[in-house]
N, C-alpha and C positions, 0 to 999 in steps of 0.2 A: 407871158411869162412877165410878172412887176418886180420890182427893189426888195418888194414885204413880201413875197407868197416865194417858196424854196420850187422849184421842179419838184413835181408829180415821177416816182419811180414805176418806170414801165414796167409791170410784171410778166418776161419774158423769156427768163434767163431758162429757164428748165420746163423739161416735157410737161409738167404738173403745175400748182399753184403752188409756188414757193411759202414754205412755210413761215407763219408771222416772226421766231425766232431770226429768222436771217434776215426779213424784211428790217425789223429792227437797227440788223446790224450795215444792210447796205443804206436804210437811209440817213443814219448818222456820217458814213462815206460821204452823202451827194449833198450836205449840207455842207461839207468842208469843200466837194469839187464846186459848189453852185456859189460859193463865194471868192475861190478862185475863178470860175465863171466870171461874175461882177467885176472885179479885181482886173481881167486881162482880156475878157470880151474874146474867149476861147473855150474849149472844154478839154482837160488833158484827163482823159480815158487813163494814166496809170497813177492817179490819185485817188480812184476809185479799188483799182486792181489789186493795188499793192497797200490800200487804207492800213488794213489789218495783218500786214507782213510780220509779227508778232507773234501771230497765231498761223496765217496762210493769207496768199495769193489767191483773188475770185480765179474762179476757175475759166472764167469766160468773163464780156465784156460789156459790161450791161450798156443798152442802147438809150443814147440821152436823148431826155425829154425833148418836147416840139422847144423849138426857139434856141436853142443851145447849138453852134457849130462844134460840130464833133474834129478834133485836131488832134492827130493825124486822121486823115478820112481811114477806114477802114470796111468791109464789106462781110455780107452774114458767114463766109465759110470760115473768117476770124473767129466767130463765135460760136463754135462749133465744139463741144465739151471733148473732150479727148480722154480716154479712161489711162489710167496710171499701166504701165506692163504688166503683164499675168493678169490683171482685173478683168472680168467677165462683165459684161453689159446690166445688171442686174445690181452695179456697184454704177452708183450716178453721182459724180466727186459736186463739191460746191467751191473747194480749195484745194490749193494745191499750193506742197509742202517746201517746196523750192530743190528736192536733194531725188524727183522722181516718183515720188509717191503723191497722197493725196486724202483728202476727209470727204467724207460724202454719206449719200443715203443709201441701206439697200431695200430694194424696190421688186422685189422678185416676180409682183403680180403687178403691174402698173395700172391694168384694166379694172382693180378693184377701187381707185379714184381716191383715195386716201390722202389724209391733209398733211400728215406727217408721217417721217417713218422711224425708223434705227439708226442710227448713225455710224460711222464707222473707218475706221485708217485701212488705206493698202499703201505699201510701202511702194511699190514699183520694182522692187529687188526678188519679190517671190512672190508664190499664188499664196493665196488666204487673205484673211482680213481680219482685225482688230476690234470686237465692239466698244465703244467710247461712250454713245450715250444710248438712251429709249426712244428719244425723239431728237429734237433739233434742240430743243431749247437746253435738256442735260447735256449733249454733244459739245454745243457751246460753253457750257460752265468746265465740262471736263477739260477744254483747246485752253481755256482762259486760267484753268488750274495747272497747267504742262508749262505755260508760260511762267507763271511763277515759280516753278519749281527750276524750271531751266535759270529764271533769273537766280534762284536761291542756290543755284550751283555756282554762278556767273555772277557773283554781288557787280553791284555801280561799282564804276571806274574812279580809282585814287591816285593822287599822284603819288608815287614811287617814293619813299624816306631818298635816296639817292637821288632825284631829281628836282631842277628847280621849279616850284610849285606853279607860279606865275607863266612859268614858260610851259611846264606840260598843260596846264587846262586851256592855255591861247592854241593849243594844236589839238587839244581831246574835247571841246566844249562842246564840241555836236553831239559825241556822244552820252555825255552825261542831258545832252537836251532832249535828244533822240528815247532816250529808255525813260526821262520825267513825261515825257508825250505820250509815251506806249500806257503809260502806268497811270493817265487820265484816263486812255482810253479804254482799259481795265475798268477801272471804276465806274466811269458811265457808263458801259454795257452792261456790269455785274446789276447796279441799281436799276436800269431799262427793262434786263430781262428777269429783273427780281429774282438771280440767283448769286450762291455766296462761294468763290472759286476757293482753294482750301492746295498747295503744293502736294499734301500728301493724300489727297482724293482719287479713288478706285473708283473702277466699275466692272462689275461682271467681268470675264472674259479679259482682262486683259491684267498687266502687274507691272513696276516701276524697278528697273535696273539703275538707280542713278537718276538721270533726266532722260532716261532713253525708255520708252511705251515698249513692252514687249506683250506678243498675245500668248493667251492660255492655249496647249494645243487640244487640250481636254475639254475644251467648251463648247457646246453646239450652240447655236442661235437660237431662241425661238420665237418664231413669228405667231403674231395673232392667224389662226388659220380659222376661217366662216368654214359655218355648217354647212356640209357637201365637199367640202375640199379635203384638200390633204398637203402637208408639206415635206420632203425628204431631204434630208440631208447632204451636202454634195461635196466633193473635193476642194470648192470654190471656197470653201467656209459658209456658203450660202444657199444652194441646192434647186431646188425648183418646187415653187407653189402653185398648184392648182387644181379644178376641180377633179373631185377621187377618181370623176369615169373616165381623165386622160391618162390615166394611168394601168398597166397591163400588172397582171398578179403576180408575174416575177419580175425582181428590179436586177437590174443592172451590175455587175462588178468590174467596175475597172482596177486590173493590176499595176503596178508601176512599171510603165513603159509597156504598155498595153500594145499588143500586135493589130496593126490599124486595119487589114479585113476584116476581119471578123466583128470587129467594132463597128464598122461602116455597112456592113451585112448587117446585123442585127437591131441596128437604130433605124435604117431604110423599113427593118420588118414591122418594126414597131409603129413607125408613121404610117405605112400600107393599111395598120390594122386598127388605126385610129388612136392610138396612144404616143399623141406627141409629148406629153411631161416625162412618161420613161426613157424616150428617146433623146430627149431635151437633157433629162442627167444624163444621160450614158454618151451623149457628146461632150459634156463640159466635163465629165469626171476623164475622159478621155484627155482631152488638152489640156487639164490640169496634170495628168499622169506621164503623157507622153511627151515628146522632145517637140521643140515649135513649130519643124516642118511638118506636124500632123496636120496646123491649120487650114493651108490650105484645101484639102481634103476633106477635113470637117466642115468646112464654112457653107458648100451649100444643103446637105443636108442637117446643121444649123440654124440656117435663115429659114428651111422649112419648117423645123419644128416651132419656129417664134412664130410664123405667117400662122399655123394653125392653131397656136393657144389663142391668137389675136393681136401679135405685141411686135407692132407691123417696125415699130422706132427702134427695138431692139436687131430686130432682122438688118435693119438696117445702119446698125452703129457695127455690124460686123465686118462693113468695106472699111469702118474709119482703124479698126485694128488690125486692116489684115496688112500695112503698111510694117508693121512692128514688127510682124511675124513671116516677113521674106528670109529664111536664115537658107544658108547650106545645110545639104542633107547626107549624113553621114549613114545612113541604116543600112544594113547589110543586106536588107531587101529593096529594090527601088519602088516607089510610089509617086 
């Protein structure tokens, strides 16, 4: 590293190449982190993680480039992506909203190797996702628009009439400066992404309630389905995308709070018959429509369905989900 060369960002945050639009955002954050490094001779990961906290915090810590000393030290487990509660592995978060929710990509079939993906919100408090962009660029445009909308609802602070203006400014100048910095970042990112955020911008599948994003419960996300493949919508809002021959002729139907035993038997039969896509759809629908205590029983077959489809990283991610679903069971029938 030299004083005239910003550090290159290592593209290792996600299980697929990071789409260029998000790279643009992180590269801007790296420039500030590099300035901090030069001034302080240490690397402050919080400068990267929370650089865009007016939209979201980064979902994990970017590894420092060669030549930067990491402070504080962190291990690989600190960099693992964690899912918002109730989300399924097909939701790959890149940002945390700070309230249990996240913003991320919908990647129903990672083996397709696509370079960009639809973007959605998962609120962490209920099942389902809210689509906000057809790709990373339009998803970030929506997030920028959301920031503008929140600022419109909560204008820049000004001294109240009954307060001494000089005293109030001395106490609150940091808030004014922070908002001004965020506005400069919005302008810079908008220019570099060539997007035009607007506080009234909407995307199919979502709508505004004041400054809150709501999902359209009647909207089904349409994925790009390759020839010879098939997509079936699911209760998680994402469903299953897989080769057509991985589906059985009969589709699963998981009612509200389905009985666990028959669902497990049916899923295992589909797996044994070579229909992992149908089994995966049934298992995910049962996860959504059943109580959290079902998770431990669903997990072995759920992992097998992912493995049979060649989605090993998703199978491994179920281990990361498990602690969030270790809850007391109040089912009338033990399982």
